[in-house]
MITOR-392792 format. One record per residue: x, y, z of N, C-alpha, C in turn; residue in one letter. Coordinates in steps of 0.05 Angstrom, whole numbers, padded with zeros to 5 digits, always signed. Layout:
BEGIN
XYZXYZXYZA;...
This chain:
BEGIN
+00510+00245-00133+00514+00265-00152+00486+00270-00163M;+00476+00296-00160+00448+00302-00173+00449+00302-00203P;+00426+00296-00213+00425+00295-00244+00421+00324-00254S;+00422+00325-00280+00421+00352-00293+00394+00365-00289A;+00372+00348-00288+00345+00359-00284+00343+00370-00255G;+00355+00355-00237+00354+00365-00208+00369+00391-00206A;+00392+00394-00220+00407+00420-00218+00392+00441-00231R;+00378+00437-00252+00362+00457-00267+00338+00464-00248D;+00327+00445-00234+00305+00452-00216+00314+00471-00193L;+00337+00464-00182+00348+00479-00161+00354+00508-00169G;+00365+00508-00193+00373+00536-00205+00348+00553-00208H;+00325+00538-00220+00302+00553-00225+00287+00563-00199G;+00291+00549-00176+00279+00558-00153+00296+00580-00140L;+00318+00584-00149+00335+00607-00138+00348+00600-00111G;+00349+00574-00104+00362+00566-00079+00375+00539-00082Q;+00395+00530-00067+00406+00505-00071+00386+00482-00065P;+00388+00461-00083+00369+00439-00079+00380+00423-00057L;+00360+00414-00040+00367+00399-00016+00366+00369-00020L;+00359+00359-00043+00357+00330-00049+00382+00315-00043L;+00405+00325-00053+00430+00309-00046+00435+00307-00019P;+00430+00329-00003+00436+00328+00027+00416+00308+00042R;+00390+00309+00032+00371+00291+00045+00378+00264+00038I;+00386+00256+00013+00394+00231+00005+00416+00222+00020G;+00438+00237+00026+00461+00230+00041+00452+00224+00069S;+00433+00239+00082+00423+00235+00108+00412+00209+00111D;+00393+00201+00093+00379+00176+00091+00400+00152+00088V;+00420+00156+00070+00439+00136+00068+00456+00130+00092N;+00462+00153+00106+00477+00150+00132+00460+00135+00152L;+00435+00142+00155+00416+00129+00174+00413+00100+00165R;+00410+00093+00139+00409+00066+00133+00436+00050+00139L;+00458+00064+00133+00482+00051+00140+00485+00044+00169H;+00476+00065+00186+00476+00061+00214+00460+00039+00223A;+00435+00036+00212+00418+00014+00219+00429-00012+00212A;+00440-00014+00187+00452-00041+00178+00475-00047+00196E;+00491-00028+00202+00515-00034+00221+00504-00045+00249G;+00484-00032+00258+00472-00040+00284+00461-00069+00283G;+00446-00075+00259+00436-00103+00258+00458-00122+00254L;+00480-00115+00238+00500-00134+00232+00518-00141+00255G;+00525-00120+00271+00543-00124+00293+00531-00126+00321S;+00504-00123+00322+00489-00124+00348+00491-00097+00363G;+00500-00075+00350+00499-00051+00363+00514-00031+00345G;+00515-00006+00350+00525+00015+00335+00556+00017+00341L;+00571+00018+00319+00600+00021+00323+00608+00051+00324G;+00634+00055+00326+00643+00082+00328+00638+00098+00304N;+00642+00085+00280+00637+00098+00255+00608+00106+00253G;+00589+00089+00263+00561+00093+00260+00554+00116+00277D;+00564+00117+00303+00558+00138+00320+00565+00165+00309V;+00588+00166+00295+00598+00190+00282+00581+00199+00260G;+00569+00179+00245+00552+00184+00223+00525+00196+00233A;+00515+00185+00255+00491+00195+00269+00496+00223+00279E;+00518+00228+00291+00523+00255+00302+00526+00275+00280S;+00537+00266+00256+00539+00284+00234+00512+00291+00223S;+00494+00270+00223+00468+00277+00214+00453+00296+00230V;+00454+00292+00257+00440+00309+00276+00452+00337+00277S;+00479+00339+00270+00490+00366+00270+00483+00381+00244E;+00480+00365+00221+00473+00378+00197+00444+00386+00194R;+00425+00372+00209+00397+00382+00208+00391+00410+00216A;+00404+00419+00238+00396+00447+00244+00408+00466+00223P;+00432+00460+00212+00443+00477+00192+00425+00480+00167R;+00415+00456+00160+00396+00455+00137+00370+00473+00142S;+00360+00470+00167+00338+00486+00175+00343+00517+00175A;+00369+00523+00183+00376+00552+00184+00381+00562+00155Q;+00391+00545+00136+00396+00554+00110+00370+00556+00093S;+00351+00542+00100+00326+00544+00085+00305+00557+00103N;+00296+00581+00098+00275+00595+00114+00249+00580+00116P;+00242+00567+00094+00216+00552+00094+00216+00529+00114Q;+00238+00515+00116+00239+00493+00136+00239+00506+00164M;+00251+00528+00168+00251+00540+00195+00223+00549+00203A;+00207+00559+00184+00179+00566+00189+00162+00541+00195K;+00167+00520+00182+00152+00496+00188+00159+00483+00215I;+00185+00486+00221+00193+00478+00250+00181+00494+00270A;+00179+00521+00266+00164+00538+00287+00135+00532+00288Q;+00121+00525+00265+00094+00519+00267+00089+00494+00282L;+00108+00474+00277+00104+00447+00291+00109+00451+00321E;+00123+00471+00329+00128+00475+00358+00103+00490+00371E;+00083+00500+00356+00063+00515+00368+00043+00497+00381L;+00043+00472+00377+00023+00453+00389+00003+00441+00368G;-00019+00432+00378-00037+00418+00359-00050+00436+00340P;-00054+00425+00316-00065+00443+00293-00092+00432+00285G;-00100+00442+00260-00125+00434+00251-00129+00403+00248W;-00109+00390+00243-00111+00360+00240-00119+00346+00265S;-00110+00357+00288-00117+00346+00315-00147+00353+00319E;-00154+00378+00311-00182+00386+00315-00202+00369+00299V;-00193+00365+00273-00210+00347+00256-00212+00318+00266G;-00190+00308+00279-00191+00282+00290-00209+00282+00315R;-00209+00301+00330-00226+00304+00355-00254+00306+00346L;-00261+00321+00327-00288+00324+00319-00299+00298+00305L;-00282+00283+00294-00292+00257+00282-00293+00236+00301R;-00286+00240+00326-00289+00222+00348-00318+00217+00353T;-00327+00194+00354-00357+00188+00360-00365+00201+00388P;-00388+00211+00388-00403+00223+00413-00392+00252+00418V;-00366+00257+00410-00356+00283+00420-00370+00307+00407Y;-00372+00307+00381-00383+00329+00366-00413+00334+00374A;-00432+00314+00375-00458+00322+00383-00460+00329+00413P;-00443+00319+00430-00442+00327+00458-00431+00355+00461A;-00412+00363+00443-00404+00391+00443-00424+00410+00435L;-00438+00405+00414-00460+00422+00404-00485+00423+00425L;-00490+00399+00437-00511+00398+00454-00505+00416+00482G;-00478+00414+00488-00471+00429+00512-00473+00460+00506L;-00465+00466+00482-00467+00495+00473-00496+00505+00474S;-00513+00487+00464-00542+00494+00465-00553+00496+00492A;-00543+00479+00510-00551+00481+00538-00543+00508+00550L;-00518+00517+00545-00510+00543+00555-00525+00567+00543F;-00535+00561+00519-00552+00582+00506-00577+00587+00521F;-00590+00564+00529-00613+00567+00545-00608+00580+00570V;-00589+00570+00586-00581+00581+00611-00576+00610+00611V;-00560+00621+00593-00554+00648+00592-00579+00664+00584N;-00594+00653+00566-00618+00669+00558-00637+00672+00581G;-00641+00650+00597-00659+00653+00621-00648+00674+00639V;-00622+00672+00643-00610+00691+00662-00613+00719+00652Q;-00614+00725+00627-00613+00749+00616-00641+00763+00616F;-00662+00746+00608-00689+00757+00605-00709+00749+00625W;-00702+00731+00644-00724+00720+00664-00735+00742+00680A;-00717+00760+00691-00729+00781+00709-00747+00800+00694T;-00740+00809+00670-00757+00827+00654-00783+00814+00647Q;-00782+00786+00641-00805+00772+00633-00825+00770+00655Y;-00814+00765+00681-00831+00765+00702-00844+00791+00711L;-00829+00813+00705-00841+00839+00711-00860+00849+00691L;-00852+00844+00666-00869+00861+00645-00892+00841+00633E;-00885+00816+00632-00906+00796+00620-00924+00786+00642V;-00912+00775+00663-00927+00762+00685-00938+00782+00704C;-00928+00807+00705-00939+00826+00721-00932+00823+00752G;-00910+00811+00757-00900+00808+00786-00888+00835+00795A;-00889+00839+00821-00876+00863+00833-00845+00858+00832D;-00829+00880+00833-00800+00878+00830-00788+00860+00852P;-00795+00863+00877-00783+00848+00899-00790+00818+00894L;-00813+00811+00887-00821+00784+00883-00805+00771+00861T;-00804+00787+00839-00792+00776+00815-00760+00770+00821A;-00748+00791+00833-00720+00788+00839-00715+00764+00859L;-00731+00763+00879-00725+00743+00899-00731+00715+00887S;-00752+00713+00873-00761+00686+00862-00740+00678+00842A;-00730+00695+00824-00710+00686+00806-00683+00681+00820Y;-00676+00695+00839-00651+00691+00854-00651+00663+00866A;-00674+00656+00880-00677+00629+00892-00675+00607+00871A;-00688+00613+00849-00688+00591+00828-00660+00587+00815T;-00646+00609+00809-00620+00607+00798-00598+00597+00817S;-00605+00601+00841-00585+00591+00863-00587+00562+00870A;-00611+00551+00868-00616+00523+00877-00618+00502+00854T;-00631+00511+00832-00637+00491+00812-00613+00479+00796A;-00593+00497+00788-00572+00486+00773-00553+00468+00792P;-00549+00477+00817-00532+00464+00835-00544+00435+00840V;-00569+00435+00848-00582+00409+00852-00583+00392+00828L;-00585+00403+00805-00586+00387+00778-00557+00375+00774G;-00536+00388+00779-00510+00379+00774-00505+00355+00793V;-00511+00358+00819-00508+00337+00838-00525+00310+00831L;-00550+00317+00823-00568+00294+00815-00558+00279+00790T;-00549+00295+00769-00540+00282+00746-00516+00264+00751G;-00496+00276+00766-00474+00259+00771-00479+00235+00788G;-00497+00237+00808-00504+00215+00825-00519+00193+00807A;-00536+00201+00791-00550+00182+00772-00530+00167+00754C;-00512+00181+00743-00491+00167+00725-00476+00148+00743V;-00465+00156+00765-00450+00137+00782-00465+00113+00790D;-00491+00116+00800-00507+00093+00807-00513+00075+00784R;-00523+00085+00762-00530+00068+00739-00505+00054+00728L;-00484+00070+00724-00458+00058+00714-00449+00034+00732A;-00449+00039+00759-00441+00018+00775-00459-00006+00775D;-00485-00003+00772-00503-00025+00769-00498-00040+00745H;-00496-00025+00721-00491-00039+00697-00464-00054+00697R;-00444-00041+00711-00418-00054+00711-00418-00080+00728Q;-00435-00081+00750-00438-00104+00765-00453-00127+00751R;-00471-00118+00734-00485-00137+00717-00468-00149+00697T;-00451-00133+00686-00431-00144+00665-00410-00163+00679L;-00403-00153+00702-00381-00172+00717-00394-00198+00726D;-00421-00197+00733-00432-00223+00741-00437-00241+00717A;-00443-00229+00693-00445-00246+00669-00418-00258+00660A;-00397-00240+00663-00369-00250+00656-00361-00272+00677A;-00368-00268+00703-00361-00290+00721-00374-00316+00715A;-00400-00313+00707-00414-00340+00699-00402-00352+00675R;-00393-00336+00656-00380-00346+00633-00353-00360+00639K;-00339-00345+00658-00312-00355+00666-00315-00382+00681A;-00336-00384+00698-00340-00410+00713-00347-00433+00694A;-00363-00425+00672-00370-00445+00653-00344-00454+00638T;-00327-00435+00630-00303-00442+00617-00283-00458+00635A;-00284-00451+00661-00266-00466+00678-00275-00494+00682T;-00301-00500+00683-00310-00528+00685-00304-00543+00659R;-00308-00530+00636-00301-00544+00611-00271-00549+00607S;-00254-00530+00619-00224-00533+00619-00217-00557+00636T;-00229-00558+00661-00223-00580+00678-00231-00606+00667A;-00255-00607+00654-00262-00633+00642-00243-00641+00618A;-00236-00619+00602-00215-00626+00580-00189-00635+00591A;-00180-00624+00615-00154-00633+00627-00157-00661+00637A;-00180-00667+00649-00183-00694+00660-00183-00715+00637A;-00197-00708+00614-00197-00728+00592-00168-00731+00580S;-00154-00708+00581-00127-00710+00570-00108-00727+00587T;-00111-00726+00614-00095-00742+00631-00104-00771+00628V;-00129-00776+00625-00138-00805+00620-00129-00815+00595A;-00129-00798+00574-00120-00807+00549-00090-00812+00548G;-00074-00798+00564-00046-00801+00566-00041-00827+00579A;-00056-00834+00599-00051-00861+00614-00059-00883+00595Y;-00081-00881+00579-00090-00901+00560-00076-00902+00534T;-00060-00881+00529-00045-00880+00503-00061-00867+00480G;-00086-00858+00487-00102-00844+00467-00091-00816+00458A;-00081-00803+00476-00071-00776+00472-00044-00774+00485D;-00022-00784+00475+00003-00783+00489+00016-00758+00490P;+00010-00738+00473+00022-00713+00473+00009-00694+00493V;-00017-00693+00495-00033-00675+00512-00036-00649+00501G;-00056-00633+00507-00062-00609+00495-00059-00588+00517R;-00048-00566+00510-00044-00544+00528-00063-00521+00521R;-00082-00516+00538-00101-00495+00533-00091-00466+00544R;-00091-00447+00525-00081-00421+00532-00102-00402+00526T;-00104-00381+00543-00123-00358+00539-00110-00334+00535G;-00127-00312+00534-00116-00284+00531-00098-00277+00553P;-00079-00261+00549-00060-00252+00571-00075-00233+00589S;-00062-00230+00614-00074-00212+00633-00075-00186+00624E;-00056-00176+00610-00054-00149+00601-00079-00141+00581S;-00084-00160+00563-00106-00158+00545-00133-00158+00559A;-00135-00173+00581-00160-00175+00596-00163-00148+00610R;-00143-00138+00622-00144-00112+00637-00153-00090+00615R;-00141-00090+00592-00145-00068+00572-00175-00071+00563A;-00184-00096+00559-00212-00100+00551-00231-00090+00571A;-00224-00097+00597-00243-00087+00619-00242-00059+00621R;-00222-00045+00619-00220-00016+00622-00236-00004+00598A;-00233-00015+00576-00247-00001+00552-00277-00005+00554A;-00285-00031+00563-00313-00035+00566-00325-00018+00588V;-00311-00015+00610-00320+00003+00632-00323+00032+00622T;-00303+00042+00608-00307+00070+00595-00330+00070+00577R;-00334+00050+00561-00357+00051+00541-00384+00051+00557H;-00383+00034+00578-00408+00033+00596-00415+00061+00607T;-00397+00075+00619-00401+00102+00630-00409+00120+00609R;-00397+00120+00584-00406+00138+00565-00435+00133+00558V;-00442+00107+00552-00468+00101+00545-00490+00108+00565L;-00483+00104+00592-00500+00112+00615-00502+00141+00616V;-00482+00156+00611-00481+00185+00612-00498+00196+00592S;-00498+00186+00567-00515+00197+00546-00544+00192+00551M;-00549+00169+00562-00576+00161+00567-00589+00181+00589R;-00573+00184+00610-00581+00205+00630-00587+00232+00619V;-00568+00242+00602-00571+00267+00589-00597+00269+00573A;-00602+00246+00557-00626+00246+00540-00652+00248+00559V;-00650+00233+00582-00675+00232+00599-00681+00259+00610A;-00661+00273+00620-00664+00299+00631-00670+00320+00609F;-00660+00316+00585-00666+00335+00563-00696+00332+00556A;-00707+00308+00557-00735+00306+00551-00752+00321+00570V;-00745+00319+00597-00759+00336+00615-00758+00366+00610A;-00731+00373+00603-00731+00402+00599-00745+00412+00574A;-00747+00395+00553-00761+00403+00529-00791+00403+00535V;-00798+00387+00554-00828+00385+00558-00835+00410+00577A;-00819+00419+00593-00824+00440+00613-00820+00468+00599A;-00802+00471+00578-00795+00496+00568-00817+00511+00553A;-00833+00498+00537-00854+00513+00523-00876+00518+00542P;-00882+00503+00561-00903+00509+00581-00898+00534+00595C;-00872+00543+00600-00866+00567+00615-00875+00591+00597A;-00879+00589+00572-00887+00613+00556-00917+00612+00551C;-00931+00591+00562-00960+00591+00558-00975+00601+00581L;-00964+00601+00603-00979+00609+00628-00970+00638+00635F;-00988+00653+00649-00984+00681+00656-00979+00686+00685M;-00985+00665+00702-00981+00666+00729-00951+00665+00736R;-00940+00682+00752-00912+00681+00757-00902+00659+00773W;-00921+00648+00790-00915+00624+00805-00910+00600+00788Q;-00928+00596+00768-00924+00573+00750-00899+00578+00732V;-00894+00602+00724-00872+00606+00707-00846+00602+00722V;-00844+00610+00746-00820+00606+00762-00816+00577+00768V;-00838+00561+00775-00834+00532+00776-00825+00517+00752S;-00834+00527+00729-00825+00515+00704-00798+00522+00698L;-00789+00546+00702-00760+00554+00699-00743+00539+00717L;-00752+00535+00742-00736+00518+00761-00730+00490+00748W;-00753+00479+00736-00750+00452+00724-00730+00452+00700T;-00731+00473+00684-00713+00475+00662-00685+00478+00670V;-00679+00494+00691-00652+00499+00699-00642+00473+00715L;-00659+00460+00728-00651+00435+00741-00644+00414+00722F;-00661+00409+00701-00654+00389+00681-00630+00398+00665C;-00626+00423+00660-00601+00431+00646-00576+00427+00663G;-00577+00431+00690-00553+00424+00705-00549+00396+00709G;-00572+00379+00707-00568+00349+00709-00555+00338+00685A;-00558+00352+00661-00544+00339+00637-00515+00350+00635T;-00508+00370+00652-00480+00382+00648-00459+00361+00655L;-00462+00348+00678-00441+00330+00687-00439+00305+00669A;-00461+00294+00662-00458+00269+00644-00446+00276+00618P;-00454+00297+00605-00443+00304+00578-00414+00312+00579V;-00407+00328+00600-00378+00334+00602-00362+00310+00606T;-00371+00292+00624-00356+00267+00628-00353+00250+00602G;-00375+00248+00587-00375+00232+00564-00356+00244+00543A;-00355+00272+00541-00337+00283+00522-00309+00278+00528M;-00301+00280+00553-00273+00273+00562-00267+00245+00559L;-00286+00228+00563-00280+00199+00562-00276+00189+00534A;-00290+00200+00515-00287+00189+00487-00265+00202+00474V;-00253+00225+00483-00231+00238+00471-00206+00223+00475A;-00186+00221+00455-00162+00207+00460-00147+00221+00482P;-00130+00206+00495-00116+00215+00519-00099+00237+00513R;-00085+00238+00492-00067+00260+00484-00081+00284+00475E;-00108+00283+00468-00122+00307+00458-00142+00315+00480L;-00142+00306+00503-00161+00315+00524-00157+00345+00532R;-00134+00355+00534-00131+00385+00538-00144+00401+00516P;-00139+00390+00491-00151+00406+00468-00182+00402+00469L;-00192+00380+00477-00221+00375+00477-00233+00393+00499A;-00220+00398+00522-00231+00416+00543-00231+00445+00533S;-00208+00453+00519-00208+00480+00509-00228+00486+00486A;-00232+00465+00468-00251+00469+00450-00279+00470+00460L;-00284+00456+00481-00312+00456+00493-00316+00484+00507S;-00295+00496+00518-00297+00522+00531-00303+00544+00508T;-00288+00541+00486-00291+00560+00464-00320+00559+00452L;-00330+00535+00446-00355+00534+00432-00379+00539+00453T;-00374+00535+00478-00395+00542+00498-00397+00572+00499S;-00374+00587+00497-00374+00617+00499-00387+00629+00474N;-00377+00618+00451-00386+00630+00426-00415+00622+00418L;-00421+00596+00420-00447+00587+00410-00468+00586+00433L;-00458+00592+00459-00477+00591+00480-00481+00618+00491G;-00463+00628+00507-00466+00653+00522-00468+00676+00504Y;-00450+00679+00484-00449+00702+00467-00472+00703+00447A;-00478+00679+00435-00500+00676+00415-00528+00681+00429L;-00532+00674+00452-00557+00672+00464-00570+00700+00466S;-00557+00719+00482-00567+00745+00484-00567+00761+00457S;-00549+00755+00441-00547+00771+00414-00570+00761+00396F;-00574+00735+00392-00594+00725+00374-00622+00732+00386L;-00627+00728+00410-00654+00733+00421-00659+00763+00419S;-00640+00781+00424-00644+00809+00422-00649+00817+00392G;-00635+00806+00373-00642+00813+00345-00669+00804+00338C;-00678+00780+00346-00705+00771+00341-00727+00788+00353V;-00721+00797+00377-00739+00814+00391-00742+00842+00377M;-00720+00852+00365-00721+00878+00351-00736+00874+00326E;-00737+00852+00313-00751+00847+00288-00781+00843+00293M;-00790+00837+00315-00818+00830+00319-00833+00856+00324V;-00855+00860+00307-00871+00884+00309-00889+00883+00334P;-00896+00903+00346-00914+00903+00368-00901+00916+00392G;-00915+00912+00415-00907+00925+00440-00883+00910+00452N;-00874+00919+00476-00851+00906+00491-00860+00878+00501R;-00885+00874+00510-00894+00849+00520-00892+00828+00499T;-00902+00834+00475-00900+00813+00454-00872+00806+00445R;-00854+00826+00445-00826+00821+00438-00812+00803+00460Q;-00820+00808+00486-00808+00792+00507-00817+00763+00506L;-00843+00760+00498-00853+00731+00495-00842+00718+00472R;-00837+00731+00451-00824+00716+00427-00795+00711+00433V;-00780+00730+00446-00751+00726+00451-00748+00704+00473G;-00765+00703+00493-00763+00684+00514-00770+00656+00503F;-00789+00655+00484-00798+00629+00473-00776+00619+00457T;-00760+00635+00442-00738+00627+00427-00716+00615+00446L;-00711+00629+00468-00690+00620+00486-00698+00593+00499V;-00722+00589+00507-00731+00564+00519-00733+00542+00498L;-00741+00550+00476-00744+00528+00453-00718+00519+00443G;-00696+00533+00449-00669+00524+00441-00660+00498+00456W;-00675+00491+00476-00670+00466+00490-00675+00443+00471S;-00692+00446+00450-00698+00425+00432-00673+00418+00415A;-00656+00437+00409-00631+00433+00396-00612+00417+00412V;-00611+00422+00438-00594+00406+00455-00604+00377+00457A;-00630+00374+00458-00644+00347+00458-00636+00332+00433F;-00637+00345+00411-00631+00332+00384-00601+00324+00384A;-00583+00340+00392-00556+00333+00394-00550+00310+00413C;-00563+00309+00435-00559+00287+00455-00571+00261+00443F;-00592+00263+00426-00602+00238+00413-00582+00227+00395I;-00570+00245+00379-00548+00237+00360-00524+00224+00375V;-00516+00236+00396-00494+00225+00414-00502+00200+00424G;-00527+00195+00432-00534+00169+00444-00535+00148+00423L;-00543+00156+00398-00541+00137+00376-00513+00126+00372G;-00494+00145+00372-00466+00139+00367-00455+00122+00392Q;-00465+00129+00415-00453+00113+00438-00467+00085+00439A;-00489+00081+00425-00500+00053+00426-00482+00034+00410Q;-00468+00044+00391-00450+00028+00378-00424+00024+00395R;-00407+00004+00391-00387-00002+00408-00367+00022+00407A;-00355+00031+00429-00335+00051+00432-00311+00039+00416H;-00295+00058+00402-00270+00046+00388-00251+00034+00406P;-00248+00044+00427-00227+00033+00448-00238+00006+00457G;-00263+00005+00464-00273-00022+00473-00272-00042+00451A;-00279-00035+00427-00277-00053+00405-00250-00063+00400A;-00231-00045+00400-00203-00053+00394-00192-00071+00417A;-00198-00065+00442-00189-00083+00463-00202-00109+00462A;-00229-00110+00459-00241-00137+00456-00232-00152+00431V;-00225-00138+00409-00213-00149+00386-00185-00162+00391G;-00169-00150+00409-00144-00162+00414-00148-00187+00431R;-00168-00188+00449-00174-00212+00464-00183-00233+00446V;-00201-00227+00427-00211-00247+00409-00189-00257+00390M;-00170-00240+00382-00148-00248+00365-00130-00267+00380A;-00125-00263+00407-00109-00281+00423-00122-00307+00426E;-00148-00307+00428-00164-00332+00431-00161-00350+00405R;-00163-00335+00381-00162-00349+00354-00135-00360+00352R;-00112-00345+00361-00086-00356+00358-00083-00380+00374V;-00095-00378+00400-00093-00401+00419-00107-00427+00409S;-00132-00422+00396-00146-00443+00385-00130-00457+00361K;-00119-00440+00344-00102-00450+00322-00079-00466+00331A;-00064-00459+00353-00043-00473+00364-00051-00501+00373G;-00077-00500+00387-00085-00525+00396-00093-00545+00374Q;-00104-00533+00352-00111-00549+00329-00085-00562+00317A;-00064-00546+00315-00039-00557+00304-00029-00579+00321R;-00031-00576+00346-00019-00598+00364-00038-00621+00363V;
């Protein structure tokens, strides 16, 4: 029975108060749970109570338009809370911004490179078009293949090193366990330890989870290191392309920048998807596409064009300033990758949790042995 204050509150809102109905639903659910615990299962009366609760929920949503709107919003999919959780994931946000800066450089080079070769470097149209076509067709493709191969080779090498270290530790633990078992048997025969001690270790599922988490963390760390290495080369080659006037040197430096940019694409994309929670990986991919288009492709030509319009002087000076801005944006990608590498240096949350479960099982095992 609702109180007088509750009735006044419902009357003031202009709609029936739902507190009594919600309370009855909770009571019915508690009653069903108590009945299931007491009798080992749900009885016929409890099933009827549950069915009445499930039948009453849609009617309450239909009677209250606000609850119906909330239900419709919940059916739309992930909301801002999931986006915030994804952006708070270590390595993801720096890698996302660094990838957007990478596409900023790539689109800017594609947009202004031909005009730069023609008007600043003085190359003839056929030479400029053919040189840039060859550069844009070969450098990114070879860079993507090289970056992926480097990550695979280095990650496999590091994983073999970790496995060898784990095997040595396991062999040492096996020898100590065998010695302890021999002493226990000898003590049982001599009466020194009549009970005997049983040594237990982590379960197989905990070991597999820890190994998978450590493997994932290893690949993320190696990916960010490879991305930083190629970003250093891109940052070193980018400003030099604006200092020289010979088109052969400029094309060679542009090839280096595009090659290094393509080499960072595969490692950074793999690291982003690896650190994202499994249920949020579709959202992570969609958010990456959105930011790459907004902060990369769209922003590149717009911002460089606006800067060129504000620069006083002739067309050659404007092109040099705008092209320098585009190539200098690779420093933003380098800074983001450095931040992501710093976050990857710390233990990945999944790896830390899995290793923590293994250590917890070991502590429980040691406590049981001490009690024995």
